[in-house]
Backbone as JSON Lines, residues from 0, in Angstrom:
{"i":0,"aa":"X","n":[-10.1,1.79,-26.24],"ca":[-10.57,0.57,-25.63],"c":[-9.4,-0.38,-25.43]}
{"i":1,"aa":"X","n":[-9.36,-1.01,-24.26],"ca":[-8.29,-1.96,-23.98],"c":[-8.47,-3.22,-24.81]}
{"i":2,"aa":"X","n":[-7.38,-3.71,-25.4],"ca":[-7.45,-4.93,-26.18],"c":[-7.21,-6.16,-25.33]}
{"i":3,"aa":"X","n":[-6.38,-6.02,-24.31],"ca":[-6.13,-7.11,-23.36],"c":[-6.1,-6.52,-21.96]}
{"i":4,"aa":"X","n":[-6.59,-7.28,-20.99],"ca":[-6.58,-6.77,-19.62],"c":[-6.89,-7.88,-18.64]}
{"i":5,"aa":"X","n":[-6.58,-7.62,-17.38],"ca":[-7.0,-8.45,-16.26],"c":[-7.55,-7.51,-15.2]}
{"i":6,"aa":"X","n":[-8.81,-7.71,-14.84],"ca":[-9.41,-6.94,-13.75],"c":[-9.48,-7.85,-12.53]}
{"i":7,"aa":"X","n":[-9.03,-7.34,-11.4],"ca":[-9.1,-8.09,-10.15],"c":[-10.3,-7.56,-9.39]}
{"i":8,"aa":"X","n":[-11.24,-8.44,-9.09],"ca":[-12.46,-8.04,-8.4],"c":[-12.55,-8.63,-7.01]}
{"i":9,"aa":"X","n":[-13.02,-7.82,-6.08],"ca":[-13.27,-8.26,-4.71],"c":[-14.77,-8.12,-4.45]}
{"i":10,"aa":"X","n":[-15.4,-9.2,-4.01],"ca":[-16.83,-9.16,-3.72],"c":[-17.03,-8.38,-2.42]}
{"i":11,"aa":"X","n":[-17.74,-7.27,-2.52],"ca":[-17.95,-6.38,-1.37],"c":[-19.22,-6.72,-0.61]}
{"i":12,"aa":"X","n":[-20.27,-7.14,-1.33],"ca":[-21.52,-7.54,-0.7],"c":[-22.29,-8.4,-1.68]}
{"i":13,"aa":"X","n":[-23.29,-9.12,-1.19],"ca":[-24.12,-9.93,-2.08],"c":[-25.44,-10.27,-1.39]}
{"i":14,"aa":"X","n":[-26.4,-10.63,-2.22],"ca":[-27.66,-11.18,-1.72],"c":[-27.91,-12.45,-2.52]}
{"i":15,"aa":"X","n":[-29.15,-12.91,-2.59],"ca":[-29.43,-14.17,-3.29],"c":[-29.33,-14.05,-4.8]}
{"i":16,"aa":"X","n":[-29.34,-12.82,-5.34],"ca":[-29.38,-12.63,-6.79],"c":[-28.15,-11.89,-7.32]}
{"i":17,"aa":"X","n":[-27.69,-10.84,-6.63],"ca":[-26.63,-9.98,-7.15],"c":[-25.47,-9.86,-6.17]}
{"i":18,"aa":"X","n":[-24.29,-9.55,-6.75],"ca":[-23.1,-9.24,-5.95],"c":[-22.57,-7.88,-6.38]}
{"i":19,"aa":"X","n":[-22.09,-7.11,-5.41],"ca":[-21.39,-5.86,-5.7],"c":[-19.91,-6.15,-5.64]}
{"i":20,"aa":"X","n":[-19.21,-5.82,-6.73],"ca":[-17.79,-6.16,-6.87],"c":[-16.99,-4.9,-7.14]}
{"i":21,"aa":"X","n":[-15.87,-4.75,-6.44],"ca":[-14.93,-3.65,-6.68],"c":[-13.82,-4.19,-7.58]}
{"i":22,"aa":"X","n":[-13.61,-3.54,-8.73],"ca":[-12.6,-3.98,-9.7],"c":[-11.43,-3.02,-9.76]}
{"i":23,"aa":"X","n":[-10.23,-3.58,-9.88],"ca":[-8.99,-2.83,-10.1],"c":[-8.27,-3.45,-11.28]}
{"i":24,"aa":"X","n":[-7.54,-2.63,-12.04],"ca":[-6.72,-3.15,-13.13],"c":[-5.49,-3.83,-12.55]}
{"i":25,"aa":"X","n":[-4.99,-4.82,-13.25],"ca":[-3.73,-5.47,-12.88],"c":[-2.84,-5.46,-14.1]}
{"i":26,"aa":"X","n":[-1.72,-4.75,-14.11],"ca":[-1.15,-4.01,-12.99],"c":[-1.95,-2.74,-12.7]}
{"i":27,"aa":"X","n":[-1.85,-2.28,-11.47],"ca":[-2.59,-1.1,-11.02],"c":[-2.19,0.13,-11.82]}
{"i":28,"aa":"X","n":[-3.15,1.01,-12.03],"ca":[-2.88,2.28,-12.71],"c":[-3.26,3.41,-11.76]}
{"i":29,"aa":"X","n":[-3.2,4.63,-12.26],"ca":[-3.54,5.78,-11.43],"c":[-5.04,5.94,-11.23]}
{"i":30,"aa":"X","n":[-5.84,5.18,-11.95],"ca":[-7.29,5.31,-11.84],"c":[-7.83,4.69,-10.57]}
{"i":31,"aa":"X","n":[-8.99,5.16,-10.19],"ca":[-9.67,4.64,-9.0],"c":[-10.34,3.31,-9.32]}
{"i":32,"aa":"X","n":[-10.65,2.52,-8.31],"ca":[-11.38,1.27,-8.55],"c":[-12.75,1.54,-9.15]}
{"i":33,"aa":"X","n":[-13.29,0.55,-9.84],"ca":[-14.63,0.63,-10.41],"c":[-15.53,-0.33,-9.66]}
{"i":34,"aa":"X","n":[-16.79,0.02,-9.53],"ca":[-17.77,-0.84,-8.87],"c":[-18.72,-1.4,-9.92]}
{"i":35,"aa":"X","n":[-19.12,-2.65,-9.73],"ca":[-20.07,-3.28,-10.65],"c":[-21.02,-4.15,-9.85]}
{"i":36,"aa":"X","n":[-22.23,-4.26,-10.35],"ca":[-23.21,-5.18,-9.78],"c":[-23.38,-6.3,-10.8]}
{"i":37,"aa":"X","n":[-23.06,-7.52,-10.38],"ca":[-23.12,-8.67,-11.26],"c":[-24.14,-9.68,-10.74]}
{"i":38,"aa":"X","n":[-24.83,-10.36,-11.66],"ca":[-25.68,-11.45,-11.19],"c":[-24.81,-12.58,-10.64]}
{"i":39,"aa":"X","n":[-25.23,-13.18,-9.55],"ca":[-24.46,-14.27,-8.97],"c":[-24.26,-15.41,-9.96]}
{"i":40,"aa":"X","n":[-25.2,-15.59,-10.87],"ca":[-25.09,-16.65,-11.87],"c":[-23.91,-16.44,-12.83]}
{"i":41,"aa":"X","n":[-23.38,-15.22,-12.91],"ca":[-22.23,-14.94,-13.77],"c":[-20.91,-15.25,-13.08]}
{"i":42,"aa":"X","n":[-20.94,-15.52,-11.79],"ca":[-19.72,-15.77,-11.02],"c":[-19.6,-17.29,-10.85]}
{"i":43,"aa":"X","n":[-18.58,-17.9,-11.48],"ca":[-18.49,-19.36,-11.51],"c":[-17.85,-20.0,-10.27]}
{"i":44,"aa":"X","n":[-18.04,-19.41,-9.12],"ca":[-17.48,-19.96,-7.88],"c":[-18.39,-19.55,-6.72]}
{"i":45,"aa":"X","n":[-18.03,-19.97,-5.52],"ca":[-18.81,-19.58,-4.35],"c":[-18.77,-18.06,-4.18]}
{"i":46,"aa":"X","n":[-19.93,-17.48,-3.97],"ca":[-20.03,-16.04,-3.76],"c":[-19.94,-15.78,-2.26]}
{"i":47,"aa":"X","n":[-18.86,-15.11,-1.86],"ca":[-18.69,-14.77,-0.45],"c":[-17.97,-13.44,-0.35]}
{"i":48,"aa":"X","n":[-18.3,-12.67,0.68],"ca":[-17.68,-11.36,0.88],"c":[-16.18,-11.54,1.02]}
{"i":49,"aa":"X","n":[-15.43,-10.73,0.29],"ca":[-13.98,-10.8,0.3],"c":[-13.42,-11.76,-0.74]}
{"i":50,"aa":"X","n":[-14.29,-12.53,-1.4],"ca":[-13.83,-13.46,-2.44],"c":[-13.28,-12.7,-3.63]}
{"i":51,"aa":"X","n":[-12.34,-13.32,-4.31],"ca":[-11.7,-12.71,-5.49],"c":[-12.21,-13.36,-6.77]}
{"i":52,"aa":"X","n":[-12.47,-12.52,-7.78],"ca":[-12.76,-12.99,-9.13],"c":[-11.89,-12.18,-10.08]}
{"i":53,"aa":"X","n":[-11.73,-12.69,-11.28],"ca":[-10.9,-12.02,-12.29],"c":[-11.68,-11.97,-13.59]}
{"i":54,"aa":"X","n":[-11.64,-10.81,-14.24],"ca":[-12.17,-10.67,-15.59],"c":[-10.94,-10.6,-16.49]}
{"i":55,"aa":"X","n":[-10.82,-11.59,-17.38],"ca":[-9.6,-11.76,-18.16],"c":[-9.9,-11.67,-19.64]}
{"i":56,"aa":"X","n":[-9.13,-10.86,-20.35],"ca":[-9.18,-10.78,-21.81],"c":[-7.73,-10.79,-22.28]}
{"i":57,"aa":"X","n":[-7.28,-11.93,-22.81],"ca":[-5.86,-12.1,-23.09],"c":[-5.45,-11.8,-24.52]}
{"i":58,"aa":"X","n":[-6.39,-11.77,-25.46],"ca":[-6.06,-11.43,-26.84],"c":[-7.08,-10.44,-27.37]}
{"i":59,"aa":"X","n":[-6.69,-9.77,-28.44],"ca":[-7.58,-8.78,-29.05],"c":[-8.89,-9.42,-29.51]}
{"i":60,"aa":"X","n":[-8.81,-10.67,-29.97],"ca":[-9.98,-11.35,-30.52],"c":[-10.86,-12.02,-29.47]}
{"i":61,"aa":"X","n":[-10.33,-12.29,-28.3],"ca":[-11.1,-13.05,-27.3],"c":[-12.14,-12.18,-26.6]}
{"i":62,"aa":"X","n":[-13.13,-12.84,-26.04],"ca":[-14.12,-12.16,-25.21],"c":[-13.67,-12.23,-23.75]}
{"i":63,"aa":"X","n":[-13.99,-11.21,-22.96],"ca":[-13.64,-11.27,-21.54],"c":[-14.35,-12.45,-20.86]}
{"i":64,"aa":"X","n":[-13.66,-13.08,-19.93],"ca":[-14.22,-14.21,-19.19],"c":[-14.01,-13.98,-17.7]}
{"i":65,"aa":"X","n":[-15.02,-14.36,-16.9],"ca":[-14.9,-14.27,-15.45],"c":[-14.32,-15.58,-14.94]}
{"i":66,"aa":"X","n":[-13.25,-15.48,-14.15],"ca":[-12.61,-16.65,-13.57],"c":[-12.5,-16.46,-12.07]}
{"i":67,"aa":"X","n":[-12.35,-17.57,-11.37],"ca":[-12.23,-17.52,-9.91],"c":[-10.78,-17.67,-9.5]}
{"i":68,"aa":"X","n":[-10.5,-17.22,-8.3],"ca":[-9.17,-17.41,-7.74],"c":[-8.96,-18.9,-7.55]}
{"i":69,"aa":"X","n":[-7.74,-19.34,-7.8],"ca":[-7.43,-20.74,-7.59],"c":[-7.42,-21.04,-6.11]}
{"i":70,"aa":"X","n":[-8.11,-22.09,-5.72],"ca":[-8.17,-22.45,-4.32],"c":[-6.86,-23.08,-3.89]}
{"i":71,"aa":"X","n":[-6.44,-22.78,-2.67],"ca":[-5.22,-23.36,-2.14],"c":[-5.48,-24.83,-1.82]}
{"i":72,"aa":"X","n":[-4.54,-25.66,-2.21],"ca":[-4.66,-27.08,-1.89],"c":[-3.5,-27.48,-1.0]}
{"i":73,"aa":"X","n":[-3.8,-28.35,-0.08],"ca":[-2.75,-28.82,0.84],"c":[-2.09,-30.03,0.23]}
{"i":74,"aa":"X","n":[-0.77,-30.09,0.37],"ca":[-0.05,-31.26,-0.07],"c":[0.63,-31.9,1.12]}
{"i":75,"aa":"X","n":[0.6,-33.18,1.14],"ca":[1.24,-33.92,2.23],"c":[2.35,-34.77,1.66]}
{"i":76,"aa":"X","n":[3.51,-34.68,2.24],"ca":[4.64,-35.49,1.76],"c":[4.72,-36.79,2.48]}
């Protein structure tokens, strides 16, 4: 069992209740992507096709957490 990991997920499809997400390890390994069906309520950001989410477990003791991609912000000088 992995003690620490980052899974990069891409939302492939969704409806009002569930999303289908394709997950890859980061860094990539020789394994194929994994598919998961998650309730939309577990995704803490806007659910849209092509959107990125991350499942992060940074220490042996921590629980995995779903995080969203950081949104790009414009800066004006």
